[in-house]
C-alpha positions in Angstrom: -53.2 52.6 31.2 -54.2 53.2 27.6 -53.8 49.5 26.7 -56.1 48.4 29.6 -58.7 50.9 28.5 -58.6 49.6 24.9 -59.0 46.0 26.3 -61.9 47.2 28.4 -63.5 48.9 25.4 -63.1 45.7 23.3 -64.8 43.7 26.1 -67.7 46.1 26.2 -68.1 46.0 22.5 -68.3 42.2 22.4 -70.7 42.3 25.4 -72.9 44.9 23.6 -73.2 42.6 20.5 -73.8 39.5 22.7 -76.6 41.4 24.5 -78.1 42.4 21.1 -78.3 38.7 20.2 -79.4 37.4 23.6 -82.3 39.8 24.0 -83.8 38.3 20.9 -83.6 34.7 21.9 -86.4 34.4 24.6 -89.1 35.1 22.0 -87.9 38.7 21.6 -87.9 39.1 25.4 -91.6 39.6 25.6 -91.6 38.4 29.3 -90.6 40.6 32.1 -87.9 38.4 33.6 -85.5 37.9 30.6 -86.2 41.5 29.4 -85.3 43.1 32.7 -82.3 40.9 33.2 -80.8 41.7 29.8 -81.9 45.4 30.0 -79.8 45.6 33.2 -76.8 44.4 31.1 -77.4 47.2 28.6 -77.6 49.8 31.4 -74.4 48.5 32.9 -72.6 48.6 29.5 -73.8 52.2 28.9 -72.7 53.3 32.4 -69.2 51.6 32.0 -68.8 53.0 28.5 -69.5 56.6 29.7 -66.8 56.1 32.4 -64.2 54.4 30.2 -64.6 55.6 26.6 -63.5 59.1 25.5 -66.4 61.0 23.9 -65.5 62.0 20.3 -66.6 65.6 19.4 -69.2 64.5 16.8 -70.9 62.2 19.4 -71.2 64.8 22.2 -74.3 66.6 20.8 -76.5 63.5 20.1 -75.3 61.9 23.3 -76.3 65.0 25.3 -79.6 65.2 23.6 -80.4 61.5 24.3 -79.4 61.9 27.9 -81.6 65.0 28.3 -84.6 63.4 26.7 -84.2 60.2 28.8 -83.9 62.2 32.0 -87.0 64.3 31.1 -88.9 61.1 30.3 -87.9 59.4 33.5 -88.8 62.5 35.6 -92.2 62.7 33.9 -93.0 59.0 34.5 -91.9 59.3 38.2 -94.2 62.4 38.6 -97.1 60.3 37.0 -96.5 57.5 39.5 -96.0 59.7 42.5 -99.0 59.5 44.8 -100.1 61.6 47.8 -103.4 62.5 49.3 -105.0 65.6 47.8 -103.0 65.4 44.6 -104.7 68.2 42.4 -103.6 66.4 39.2 -104.7 62.9 40.2 -106.8 60.8 38.0 -110.5 61.1 38.9 -110.8 57.4 39.4 -109.0 57.7 42.8 -111.9 59.8 44.1 -114.3 57.1 43.3 -112.0 54.5 44.8 -111.8 56.5 48.1 -115.5 56.2 48.5 -115.1 52.5 48.8 -111.7 51.9 50.3 -111.2 55.1 52.2 -108.4 57.7 52.0 -105.4 56.7 49.9 -102.5 58.2 48.0 -103.6 59.6 44.6 -101.4 59.7 41.5 -101.8 60.9 37.9 -101.4 57.3 36.7 -104.1 54.8 37.3 -101.5 52.0 37.7 -98.4 53.7 39.3 -96.7 50.3 39.8 -96.9 49.6 36.1 -95.7 53.1 35.3 -92.6 52.6 37.4 -92.0 49.2 36.0 -92.3 50.7 32.5 -89.3 52.9 33.2 -87.0 50.0 32.1 -88.7 49.6 28.7 -88.8 53.4 28.2 -85.1 54.0 29.0 -83.6 51.0 27.4 -83.5 52.4 23.8 -81.7 55.4 25.1 -79.1 53.2 26.9 -78.5 51.2 23.8 -78.2 54.4 21.7 -75.8 56.1 24.1 -73.7 52.9 24.5 -73.5 52.5 20.7 -72.4 56.1 20.3 -69.6 55.8 22.8 -68.4 52.3 21.9 -68.7 52.6 18.1 -67.8 56.3 17.6 -65.9 56.1 14.3 -66.6 54.7 10.8 -64.5 51.6 11.2 -66.2 50.6 14.5 -69.6 51.4 13.0 -68.9 49.1 10.1 -67.8 46.4 12.6 -71.1 46.7 14.5 -73.2 46.6 11.4 -71.3 43.5 10.2 -71.8 41.8 13.6 -75.5 42.6 13.6 -75.9 41.3 10.1 -74.0 38.1 10.8 -76.0 37.4 13.9 -79.2 38.1 12.1 -78.2 35.8 9.3 -77.7 32.9 11.8 -81.1 33.6 13.3 -82.8 33.8 9.9 -81.3 30.5 8.8 -82.4 28.9 12.0 -85.9 30.4 11.5 -86.1 29.2 7.9 -85.1 25.6 8.8 -87.6 25.5 11.7 -90.3 27.1 9.6 -89.9 24.4 6.9 -89.2 21.3 9.1 -90.8 22.1 12.5 -93.6 24.7 11.8 -95.1 24.2 15.2 -92.0 25.1 17.1 -90.4 28.4 18.0 -86.9 27.7 19.1 -87.5 25.5 22.2 -91.1 26.6 22.7 -94.4 25.6 21.0 -95.5 28.1 18.3 -99.1 29.0 18.9 -99.6 32.0 16.6 -98.8 33.0 13.0 -98.3 29.3 12.0 -98.3 30.2 8.3 -95.8 33.0 8.7 -92.1 33.0 9.3 -91.5 34.7 12.7 -87.8 33.8 13.2 -87.4 33.9 17.0 -90.3 36.3 17.6 -94.0 35.6 18.5 -95.4 38.3 16.1 -94.8 38.2 12.4 -94.8 42.0 12.2 -92.0 42.1 14.7 -90.0 39.6 12.7 -90.6 41.6 9.5 -89.3 44.8 11.2 -86.1 43.0 12.3 -85.6 41.4 8.9 -86.3 44.7 7.1 -83.6 46.4 9.2 -81.1 43.6 8.4 -82.0 43.9 4.7 -81.1 47.6 4.7 -77.9 46.9 6.6 -76.8 44.1 4.3 -77.5 46.1 1.2 -75.4 49.0 2.6 -72.5 46.7 3.5 -72.7 45.1 0.0 -72.6 48.5 -1.6 -69.6 49.5 0.6 -67.6 46.4 -0.3 -68.5 46.5 -4.0 -67.5 50.2 -4.1 -64.1 49.3 -2.5 -63.6 46.5 -5.0 -64.7 48.4 -8.0 -67.7 47.2 -10.0 -65.9 46.4 -13.2 -63.0 44.7 -11.4 -65.5 42.7 -9.4 -67.2 41.4 -12.6 -63.8 40.4 -13.9 -63.0 38.7 -10.6 -66.3 36.8 -10.8 -65.6 35.4 -14.3 -62.1 34.5 -13.4 -60.4 37.1 -15.6 -57.3 39.0 -14.4 -58.4 41.7 -12.0 -56.8 44.3 -9.8 -59.6 44.1 -7.2 -58.8 42.9 -3.7 -60.2 39.4 -3.1 -61.3 40.4 0.4 -63.6 43.2 -0.8 -64.9 41.1 -3.6 -65.8 38.1 -1.4 -67.4 40.5 1.2 -69.5 42.1 -1.5 -70.7 38.7 -2.7 -71.4 37.5 0.8 -73.5 40.6 1.8 -75.4 40.4 -1.5 -76.3 36.8 -0.7 -77.3 37.7 2.8 -79.5 40.6 1.4 -81.2 38.0 -0.7 -81.6 35.7 2.3 -83.2 38.5 4.3 -85.5 39.5 1.4 -86.8 36.0 1.0 -87.3 35.7 4.8 -89.1 39.0 4.8 -91.5 37.8 2.2 -92.2 34.7 4.2 -93.4 36.7 7.1 -96.4 37.7 5.0 -96.4 41.1 6.7 -97.4 43.6 4.1 -96.3 46.6 6.3 -92.9 44.9 7.0 -92.3 44.0 3.3 -93.3 47.6 2.3 -91.1 49.2 4.9 -88.1 47.0 3.9 -88.4 47.8 0.2 -88.9 51.5 1.0 -85.8 51.5 3.3 -83.7 49.9 0.5 -85.0 52.5 -2.0 -84.3 55.4 0.4 -80.8 54.0 1.0 -80.2 53.8 -2.7 -81.2 57.4 -3.1 -78.9 58.5 -0.3 -76.0 56.5 -1.7 -76.6 57.8 -5.2 -76.8 61.4 -4.0 -73.5 61.1 -2.0 -71.9 59.3 -4.9 -72.8 62.0 -7.3 -71.6 64.7 -4.9 -68.3 62.8 -4.5 -67.8 62.5 -8.3 -68.5 66.2 -8.8 -66.0 67.1 -6.1 -63.3 64.9 -7.6 -64.1 66.1 -11.1 -63.7 69.7 -10.0 -60.5 69.0 -8.1 -59.0 67.4 -11.2 -57.2 64.5 -9.7 -57.9 60.9 -8.6 -59.9 58.2 -10.4 -63.7 58.0 -10.2 -65.4 55.2 -8.4 -68.7 53.6 -9.3 
């Protein structure tokens, strides 16, 4: 039974990553049809993960908070869309409408149908968050997810760069009508593309640091110049790869010409550096006090 559960978890993880990629392809899913279709996939993955995956103790509190907030948000949106005659909290516009069309149900929302339809967009981030907590609950699985997101993002960034240089009027299989002078990758809006690339930049810098730390900075330099080194080739190659991807994302981010996106990306990298430096200093102090083990850069 345990083996089948592990296989099911593996399938759900790959499905989760595939959905993260697919939801970006139709111009960032700005249309209702692809967005709702792929959102349904995320909701199904989150539901299956809650049934199949054991909940690690560190995940229980954030998962419970996310579920509670999502439930409260859904309830409030339903209350806003709920209409009945004589609703004391109804929007005043319904009283004016009744004078023309006669008695009708009154709701807090002026567009109850749109409010109900907006439930999908409002609850999707919670479904993604909860599914990620359950499917990638430990450090090894988290690193795997980050690597998958960065690799998928690198493929999209390369496609976007090639299309931006060779076919500036095209956006994947569609015609590009807006932001013709800016790189938008697969998105319509340059700021959306900048937000995505800034996230990938922070992720790739973190993965590069992690790999270089495992390899050892000095040993990595020796490996790069071909000198005898005790570093593991896998970590060294990974550190070099993610450093190159970080450069790719930074150049792509600059080409979006989004000042807010570039600023947020740089701020994110600086903040990440501060956090890593702080944890590194704490780690070194603990190891120095304990009096054993070698220090790591």
